[in-house]
C-alpha positions in Angstrom: 125.2 94.7 74.0 126.7 94.3 77.4 130.2 94.4 76.0 133.2 97.1 75.9 135.0 97.3 72.5 138.6 97.3 72.1 138.4 101.2 71.7 136.4 101.6 75.0 139.3 99.5 76.7 141.9 101.8 75.3 140.1 105.0 76.5 139.7 103.5 79.9 143.1 102.3 80.2 144.4 105.9 79.1 142.4 107.1 82.0 143.8 104.7 84.5 147.3 105.5 83.4 146.8 109.3 83.8 145.3 108.9 87.2 147.9 106.7 88.5 150.8 108.4 86.9 149.7 111.8 88.4 149.0 110.3 91.8 152.3 108.7 91.7 153.8 112.0 90.8 151.9 113.9 93.4 152.9 111.4 96.2 156.7 111.7 95.3 156.8 115.6 94.7 154.7 116.7 97.6 155.7 114.4 100.3 158.1 115.3 102.9 161.0 113.1 103.5 159.3 111.2 106.2 155.3 111.7 105.9 153.8 112.5 109.1 150.3 111.9 110.3 148.8 115.3 109.6 150.2 115.3 106.0 148.8 111.8 105.4 145.5 112.3 106.7 144.7 116.1 106.0 147.3 117.1 103.4 147.8 120.1 105.7 148.2 123.4 103.7 148.7 121.9 100.4 145.4 121.8 98.6 144.4 124.8 96.7 140.9 126.0 96.4 140.1 124.4 93.2 141.6 121.0 94.5 139.4 121.4 97.7 136.3 121.9 95.6 136.9 119.3 93.1 137.9 116.7 95.9 134.7 117.6 97.6 132.5 116.8 94.7 134.6 113.8 93.6 134.2 112.3 97.1 130.4 113.1 97.2 129.4 111.9 93.5 129.8 108.3 93.0 127.8 105.2 91.8 124.9 106.3 94.0 124.6 109.2 91.8 125.0 108.1 88.4 123.2 104.6 89.2 121.2 105.3 92.3 120.0 108.9 91.4 119.3 108.0 87.8 117.2 105.2 89.2 115.4 107.7 91.4 115.0 110.0 88.3 113.3 107.1 86.5 111.0 106.3 89.4 110.4 109.8 91.0 111.5 112.2 88.5 113.4 115.7 88.8 112.1 116.0 92.6 115.2 114.0 93.6 117.5 116.8 92.4 116.5 118.5 95.8 119.2 116.4 97.4 121.8 118.2 95.1 120.5 121.8 94.7 119.6 122.1 98.4 123.3 120.9 99.1 124.3 123.9 97.1 122.5 126.1 99.4 123.7 124.2 102.4 127.4 124.4 101.4 127.2 128.2 101.6 125.8 127.9 105.2 128.7 125.6 106.0 131.3 127.9 104.5 129.9 130.8 106.6 129.3 129.5 110.0 130.8 126.1 110.4 134.1 125.8 108.8 135.4 128.8 110.6 134.5 127.1 114.1 136.6 124.2 113.0 139.5 126.1 111.8 139.7 128.4 114.5 140.0 125.3 117.0 142.4 123.6 114.7 140.0 120.6 114.5 141.1 117.4 112.3 138.6 115.0 113.0 134.8 115.3 113.9 135.3 113.1 117.0 138.3 115.3 118.0 135.7 118.3 118.1 133.2 116.2 120.4 136.1 115.3 122.7 137.2 118.9 122.9 133.6 120.3 123.2 132.1 117.6 125.6 134.2 114.5 126.5 135.8 111.2 125.3 132.8 109.3 126.1 130.7 111.3 123.5 133.5 111.3 121.0 134.2 107.6 121.0 130.5 106.8 120.8 130.1 108.8 117.6 133.5 107.8 116.2 132.1 104.1 116.3 128.7 105.0 114.9 130.5 106.9 112.1 132.8 103.8 111.3 129.9 101.5 111.2 128.0 103.8 109.0 131.0 104.5 106.5 131.8 100.7 106.1 128.3 99.1 106.2 126.2 101.8 104.4 128.6 104.0 102.5 131.3 101.7 101.2 129.1 98.9 100.7 126.3 100.8 98.8 128.8 102.4 96.5 130.7 99.1 95.9 127.3 97.4 95.2 126.1 100.1 92.6 129.5 100.4 90.9 129.9 96.7 90.6 126.3 96.5 89.3 127.0 99.1 86.7 130.5 97.7 85.7 128.9 94.0 85.3 126.1 95.5 83.3 127.9 97.3 80.8 130.9 94.9 80.3 131.8 91.2 80.4 133.5 91.5 83.8 131.6 89.6 86.6 129.9 91.0 89.7 132.4 89.7 91.8 135.5 90.7 90.0 133.9 94.2 89.5 133.8 94.2 93.3 137.5 93.2 93.6 138.6 95.6 91.0 137.0 98.6 92.4 138.4 98.0 95.8 141.8 97.4 94.8 141.8 100.7 92.6 140.6 102.6 95.5 142.8 101.3 97.9 145.9 102.3 95.6 144.6 105.6 95.6 143.9 106.0 99.4 147.3 104.6 100.5 149.0 107.6 98.9 147.3 109.8 101.6 145.0 112.9 101.5 147.4 115.0 99.0 147.1 112.1 96.3 143.4 111.8 96.8 142.8 115.6 96.5 144.8 116.2 93.5 143.8 113.1 91.6 140.3 114.0 92.4 140.7 117.2 90.1 141.2 114.7 87.2 138.4 112.5 88.5 136.0 115.3 88.5 137.0 116.6 85.1 136.4 113.0 83.7 133.1 112.3 85.6 131.7 115.7 84.5 132.6 115.7 80.8 131.8 112.1 80.6 128.6 112.4 82.2 127.6 115.5 80.1 128.4 113.3 76.9 126.1 110.6 78.1 123.3 113.0 78.9 123.5 114.6 75.5 123.7 111.3 73.6 120.6 110.3 75.7 118.7 113.3 74.5 119.8 112.5 71.1 118.5 109.2 71.2 115.3 110.6 72.4 115.2 113.5 69.5 115.6 110.7 67.0 113.0 108.5 68.3 110.5 111.6 67.9 111.9 112.4 64.5 113.6 115.5 65.4 117.1 114.4 64.3 119.6 115.7 66.5 117.8 118.7 67.8 118.2 118.1 71.6 116.3 121.3 72.3 113.2 120.0 71.2 113.7 116.6 72.8 113.9 118.5 76.2 110.5 120.2 75.4 109.3 116.7 74.4 110.6 115.2 77.7 108.6 117.8 79.7 105.4 117.3 77.7 105.3 113.5 77.7 106.4 113.0 81.3 104.9 116.2 83.1 104.6 114.2 86.5 108.4 113.8 86.4 109.1 117.5 86.6 107.6 118.6 89.8 110.0 119.6 92.6 107.6 119.3 95.4 105.1 116.6 95.9 101.9 117.0 97.5 100.3 114.3 99.6 98.3 112.9 96.9 101.4 112.0 95.0 102.1 108.4 95.1 105.9 109.2 95.8 105.1 111.6 98.7 106.7 109.3 101.2 110.0 109.3 99.2 110.0 113.3 99.1 107.4 114.9 101.3 106.3 118.2 100.2 108.2 121.3 101.6 110.3 118.8 104.0 112.6 118.8 100.7 113.3 122.6 101.6 113.1 123.4 105.2 112.6 120.0 106.9 114.4 116.7 106.9 116.3 117.5 103.8 118.0 120.6 105.5 118.8 118.3 108.5 120.3 115.8 106.0 122.3 118.2 104.2 123.6 120.1 107.2 124.8 116.8 108.9 126.4 115.5 105.7 128.2 118.7 104.6 128.9 120.2 108.0 129.5 117.4 110.4 130.7 114.6 108.1 134.5 113.7 108.4 135.1 112.5 104.7 133.5 115.8 103.4 134.8 118.4 106.1 138.3 116.8 105.9 139.0 118.4 102.6 138.8 121.9 104.2 140.5 121.2 107.5 144.2 121.6 106.2 143.5 124.9 104.4 143.2 128.6 105.7 139.6 130.1 105.7 139.5 132.0 102.5 141.0 129.0 100.7 138.5 126.7 102.1 135.6 129.1 101.5 136.5 129.4 97.7 136.8 125.6 97.4 133.5 125.0 99.2 131.8 127.6 97.0 133.4 126.2 93.8 131.6 122.7 94.9 128.6 124.4 95.3 128.5 125.4 91.7 129.3 122.0 90.5 126.5 120.8 92.6 124.0 122.5 90.3 125.4 120.3 87.5 124.6 117.0 88.9 121.2 116.6 88.1 121.9 117.4 84.6 124.4 114.3 84.4 122.6 112.0 86.9 118.9 112.6 87.2 117.9 113.6 83.6 119.3 110.4 81.9 116.9 108.5 84.4 113.9 110.6 83.2 114.8 110.0 79.6 114.9 106.2 80.2 111.5 106.5 81.8 109.8 108.1 79.0 111.5 105.5 76.6 110.6 102.6 78.7 107.1 104.1 78.9 107.0 103.8 75.1 107.7 100.1 75.1 111.4 100.3 74.7 114.2 98.7 76.5 111.7 96.4 78.5 114.0 93.5 78.9 117.0 95.6 80.0 115.0 97.6 82.6 113.6 94.3 84.2 114.9 91.5 86.4 112.8 88.5 86.4 110.0 90.6 85.3 110.4 93.5 87.8 111.2 96.8 86.7 114.4 98.0 88.4 115.0 101.8 88.1 118.7 101.3 88.9 119.0 99.8 85.8 118.3 103.0 84.0 122.2 104.4 83.7 123.8 101.0 82.8 121.1 100.7 80.0 121.7 104.0 78.6 125.6 103.5 78.6 125.2 100.2 76.7 123.7 102.2 73.9 126.5 104.4 73.3 129.0 103.8 70.4 132.5 102.4 70.8 135.0 104.9 72.4 132.2 107.0 74.0 131.2 104.1 75.9 134.6 103.8 77.1 134.5 107.7 78.1 131.4 106.9 80.1 132.7 103.8 81.7 135.7 106.0 82.6 133.5 108.7 84.2 131.6 106.2 86.1 134.7 104.4 87.4 136.3 107.9 88.3 133.4 108.8 90.5 133.2 105.4 92.4 136.8 105.3 92.9 137.1 108.9 94.1 134.2 108.4 96.3 135.5 105.1 97.8 138.9 106.8 98.3 137.5 109.6 100.2 135.4 107.4 102.5 138.2 105.0 103.1 140.7 108.0 104.0 138.3 109.1 106.6 137.6 105.7 108.0 141.4 105.5 108.6 141.7 109.2 109.9 139.0 108.4 112.6 140.3 105.1 113.5 143.9 106.1 113.7 143.5 109.4 115.6 140.1 108.7 117.6 140.5 105.1 118.4 143.9 103.5 118.0 146.0 106.7 119.3 143.7 107.4 122.1 143.0 103.8 123.4 145.2 101.3 122.0 148.8 102.9 121.6 148.7 106.3 123.1 152.7 106.5 122.2 152.4 105.7 118.8 154.9 107.7 116.4 153.9 109.4 113.2 155.3 106.3 111.0 153.2 104.1 113.1 150.2 105.9 112.7 150.3 106.1 109.0 150.9 102.3 108.9 147.9 101.8 111.1 146.2 104.2 108.9 146.8 102.4 105.8 146.0 99.0 107.4 142.5 100.4 108.4 141.9 101.2 104.7 142.7 97.5 103.8 140.7 96.0 106.5 137.5 98.3 105.8 137.7 97.8 102.2 137.8 93.8 102.5 134.9 93.8 105.1 132.9 96.2 102.7 133.6 93.8 99.9 132.4 90.8 101.8 129.2 92.4 102.9 128.5 94.1 99.5 126.4 91.1 97.8 124.0 91.2 100.4 122.6 94.5 98.8 121.4 92.7 95.7 117.7 92.9 96.8 117.6 96.8 96.8 115.3 98.5 94.4 116.3 102.2 94.9 119.7 102.0 96.3 120.1 105.9 96.6 116.9 106.2 98.9 118.3 103.2 101.1 121.5 105.1 101.6 119.6 108.5 102.4 117.4 106.7 104.8 119.7 104.7 106.8 122.3 107.5 107.1 119.4 109.5 108.4 119.2 107.3 111.3 122.2 109.0 112.9 122.1 112.4 111.0 119.5 114.2 113.3 121.4 113.3 116.5 124.8 114.3 115.1 123.5 117.6 113.9 121.9 118.3 117.2 125.2 117.6 119.2 127.3 119.8 116.8 124.9 122.7 116.3 124.3 123.1 120.2 128.0 122.5 120.6 129.0 125.1 118.2 126.3 128.0 119.4 125.1 127.5 123.0 127.8 127.2 125.7 125.2 125.8 128.2 125.1 122.6 126.3 126.7 119.8 128.6 128.4 116.6 127.9 125.7 114.6 129.6 123.0 116.1 127.1 125.4 115.3 124.2 125.8 111.6 125.4 122.2 111.2 125.8 121.6 112.7 122.2 124.2 110.3 120.9 122.8 107.5 122.6 119.2 108.3 121.6 119.4 109.0 118.0 119.5 105.4 116.5 116.7 103.9 118.9 114.7 106.8 118.2 114.9 106.6 114.5 114.3 102.9 114.7 111.2 103.2 116.9 109.7 106.0 114.3 110.3 103.5 111.5 108.9 100.5 112.8 106.3 101.6 115.4 103.7 101.7 112.5 104.4 98.1 111.7 104.5 96.9 115.4 101.2 98.7 116.2 99.6 97.5 112.9 99.1 101.2 111.5 97.9 102.6 114.8 101.0 104.8 114.8 101.4 107.3 111.7 103.9 105.9 109.1 105.8 109.3 108.5 108.0 109.6 105.4 111.6 109.2 106.5 112.6 112.9 105.9 109.8 113.8 108.4 111.0 111.2 110.7 114.5 112.9 110.7 112.7 116.3 111.6 110.9 114.6 114.4 113.9 112.9 115.7 115.9 116.2 115.4 113.6 118.2 117.2 113.0 115.6 119.9 116.8 115.2 120.6 117.4 119.1 120.8 114.6 119.6 123.3 116.0 116.6 125.4 119.4 117.9 125.1 118.3 121.4 126.3 116.2 120.2 129.1 119.2 118.1 130.4 121.6 121.0 130.1 119.4 123.2 132.0 118.8 121.0 134.7 122.6 120.9 135.5 123.3 123.3 137.8 126.9 124.3 136.8 128.1 123.2 133.3 131.6 122.4 132.7 133.2 125.5 131.5 136.4 123.9 130.4 134.7 122.0 127.6 133.9 124.9 125.1 135.0 125.8 121.9 136.1 129.2 120.8 133.7 130.8 118.3 135.1 133.9 116.7 132.1 135.9 115.0 134.5 137.9 113.2 135.3 135.0 111.2 131.5 134.7 110.0 132.3 137.8 107.7 132.5 136.9 104.1 134.5 138.5 101.2 132.8 140.3 98.4 133.4 137.6 95.8 132.1 135.0 98.0 128.7 137.1 98.8 128.4 137.6 94.9 129.0 134.0 94.2 126.5 133.1 97.0 123.7 135.3 95.6 124.2 133.8 92.0 123.8 130.1 93.4 120.8 131.3 95.3 119.3 133.1 92.4 119.6 129.9 90.2 117.9 127.8 92.7 115.2 130.1 93.4 114.5 130.3 89.5 114.7 126.3 89.4 112.1 125.8 92.1 109.8 128.5 90.6 110.0 127.0 87.2 109.5 123.2 88.5 107.4 123.7 91.5 
């Protein structure tokens, strides 16, 4: 029944009041008499390691995970978990080698780094790229999936769901990075607890269906026995889903490029750590890596459960749209099976994930626009108060644009894969520009500018050339296209850099290799995470 009961609304209302009240408390207790730009955009020096880690996960986990990743779990199986589990390993690399460079050079935005390392042309091009992707891919897809879920499990219409999510997110975002960071702690607790409860009840439903009562351990064994094709992490070329997750590219190829670009060169992710000292930032990032190990349990497993139940003839109508099976309906269908009260918890968890992620992206949009577009080109003399006002205005404008565009995404099948593929149009170029900028002083601004301009056209050609040539050109999986794109851009940048007789020495960043040393506790945590990942891939290869 697509309806929330009174008890569900009470649970959700309690969640809303707690988040709003705590956000109001943080805003007034931790703000200075006159909030300056750094305080608004970065919460400089005020976030603890657990707030940084929680905020990283809250900004990352959203409807694209609960709805999109569950849908991919339904369609592809456990293999989609590579996005999460490989992210845990990537976060360790980011904490050791990338965050120290940002902190050493007092970097506040990604375009600021590009301006410092190369020039304003590279910085501005990439700032515009990021703003377009954040608004037209990230915000719209999250709002779409969130509105789809809310309208599927309640009587609230799709349109009003869009309005509610945007409005709630704007309230959180307008308080600045401190409010986002600390309310994200609550959001993470709610979404993880709610997600685990939903997964438990899904396993319980499966156990009852097979006559095992409430024995969820047996339900897990049945799940792997009855749907063995959904428990392989690495697909070979004969697998029908190979194009979605092509073999070991999920370990060392396009997946690594995707994760490094996302976690190491992405404003709304890196921003959480930029206002902290190195030990605090590293602790927060390691905490986030541990939390990433949990995500497939609360996002992918429910989709696999729904796949098995659907294959047994259950929930045929709920999983279809005009006779076509829609994998992204898996999680909303599951939530609708929950009893009153618990459905409210799951609804609150889903909303927490959506709002936290929207707020994080909106904050990064306003940070990039205010510091790298408005301050640099439109009003160089803007004072602190004006910058904060412009940032808040940018949040409102971005949300309105995204809300208008969102209904156009209704034709999507697996929204999670849509997000990954089209964000991947710029990820290879971004990563190439940043890595060479970090670790090869010879890299020139001309090379970086070429890489920035080349990344989207090259990705477009690799995607559509098989169609344009009627199959004469190979139709590579999009993760492999990212690998090709990255390698080509790196080679082009190296050639251009070497062909420049005298590189501009003024445009270099300071890399202090002593900052790459890690503490014993960080090393132990990293070994534990890598050990868990090794075991998971060995078991489910």
